[in-house]
C-alpha positions in Angstrom: 13.3 76.5 -95.7 14.5 77.1 -92.2 13.4 80.1 -90.2 16.6 81.9 -91.1 15.9 81.5 -94.8 12.3 82.6 -94.8 13.0 86.0 -96.2 15.7 85.0 -98.6 15.1 85.6 -102.3 15.6 82.2 -104.0 17.9 83.8 -106.6 20.3 84.8 -103.8 20.6 81.4 -102.1 23.3 79.9 -104.5 25.3 83.1 -104.2 25.2 83.3 -100.4 26.0 79.6 -100.2 29.3 80.4 -101.9 30.4 82.6 -99.0 32.3 80.7 -96.3 32.6 81.3 -92.6 36.1 82.8 -92.3 36.8 80.8 -89.0 35.4 77.5 -90.3 35.9 77.6 -94.1 34.0 74.4 -94.8 30.8 76.0 -93.7 28.8 78.5 -95.7 27.2 81.5 -94.0 23.9 79.9 -94.9 24.8 76.6 -93.2 25.9 78.6 -90.1 22.6 80.4 -90.1 24.0 83.9 -89.8 22.0 85.2 -92.8 18.6 86.4 -91.5 17.2 87.8 -94.7 18.3 88.8 -98.2 16.0 90.6 -100.6 16.5 92.3 -103.9 15.0 95.8 -104.1 15.8 98.0 -107.1 18.7 95.8 -108.0 20.3 96.3 -104.6 20.5 93.3 -102.3 19.8 94.0 -98.7 21.2 91.3 -96.5 20.7 91.0 -92.7 23.2 89.0 -90.8 23.5 88.0 -87.1 26.8 87.4 -85.4 27.3 84.0 -83.8 28.2 85.9 -80.6 28.3 89.6 -79.7 31.6 91.1 -80.8 32.4 88.2 -83.2 35.5 89.5 -85.2 34.5 87.6 -88.3 31.4 89.7 -89.0 33.3 92.4 -90.9 35.0 89.8 -93.0 31.6 88.1 -93.6 30.0 91.4 -94.7 32.9 92.1 -97.1 32.7 88.6 -98.5 29.0 88.9 -99.1 29.4 92.2 -100.9 32.2 90.7 -103.1 30.1 87.7 -104.0 27.0 89.8 -104.8 29.1 92.3 -106.8 30.6 89.4 -108.8 26.9 88.3 -109.5 26.1 91.8 -110.7 24.4 93.3 -107.6 25.1 96.2 -105.3 24.5 95.4 -101.7 23.8 96.7 -98.2 24.7 94.6 -95.2 22.9 95.2 -91.9 23.9 93.6 -88.6 20.9 92.3 -86.6 21.5 91.5 -83.0 17.9 90.4 -82.0 17.0 87.7 -81.7 20.5 86.4 -80.8 22.0 83.7 -83.0 21.7 80.2 -81.7 23.5 77.0 -82.7 20.0 75.6 -83.5 20.3 77.7 -86.7 23.2 75.5 -88.0 21.8 73.4 -90.7 22.1 69.6 -90.7 24.5 69.9 -93.7 26.5 72.4 -91.6 26.7 70.0 -88.6 27.9 67.3 -90.8 30.5 69.6 -92.4 31.7 70.6 -88.9 32.3 66.9 -88.0 33.9 66.1 -91.3 36.3 69.0 -90.7 37.2 67.6 -87.2 35.0 69.8 -85.0 32.3 68.1 -82.8 28.9 69.7 -83.5 27.0 71.3 -80.7 24.8 69.3 -78.4 21.5 70.6 -77.0 21.6 73.0 -74.1 21.1 70.5 -71.3 23.7 68.1 -72.7 26.1 70.9 -73.3 25.9 72.0 -69.6 26.5 68.3 -68.5 29.5 68.1 -70.7 31.1 71.5 -69.9 30.2 71.7 -66.2 29.9 68.1 -65.0 32.4 66.3 -67.3 29.8 64.0 -68.8 31.3 61.9 -71.7 28.8 62.4 -74.5 30.7 64.5 -77.0 31.6 62.3 -80.0 35.1 62.4 -81.3 35.0 63.6 -84.9 37.8 61.2 -85.8 36.8 57.9 -84.4 33.2 58.6 -83.2 33.8 57.4 -79.6 32.2 59.2 -76.7 35.1 58.3 -74.5 36.1 62.0 -74.6 37.1 64.5 -72.0 37.1 68.3 -71.6 40.6 69.7 -71.7 39.7 73.4 -71.7 36.5 75.4 -71.7 38.0 77.4 -74.5 39.3 76.1 -77.8 40.6 77.8 -80.9 37.8 80.4 -80.7 35.6 81.5 -77.8 32.6 79.5 -79.2 34.6 76.2 -79.0 35.9 74.1 -76.1 39.0 71.8 -76.4 38.5 68.1 -76.0 40.6 65.0 -76.3 39.5 61.5 -77.2 40.8 58.8 -74.8 40.4 56.1 -77.4 42.2 57.5 -80.4 44.1 60.2 -78.3 43.2 62.9 -80.8 42.5 66.5 -79.6 39.6 68.3 -81.2 37.3 71.3 -80.8 33.7 71.0 -79.7 31.4 73.8 -80.9 29.5 74.9 -77.7 25.8 75.2 -77.7 24.7 78.8 -77.8 21.1 79.8 -77.1 
């Protein structure tokens, strides 16, 4: 189990894995690492979630989707938003990183490499279509605030890069 799953009741994992991130539907909230804990107490599931960034508009949808999934499984639920410690891209699971790339979004690099890419133009972000690192930053901001827009100079495809957040 990852650190984000240490307090998750094993019965709940398959249910929570069915809940998709509303902005990246190929990722579950478990693969994104937003679920901090989930425990069953007196047939009520208490779930703690952390936003990927402060003010993330998807958190209300995620909370509603969790409640719906748990209700369909026969549980009442309470959702709590936990802001500390802040979410980090380190919490994205390996399965989640692969799902991002398969979906056409470059997975986050480590913090140092991320700065080299976003601030110094280093060409190390892999194109999710052709896997080339002959890519360049087009815009610091992509389809959401947590992504940057890139283009591959080999296959000419534009793509989002999920920025490293620590």
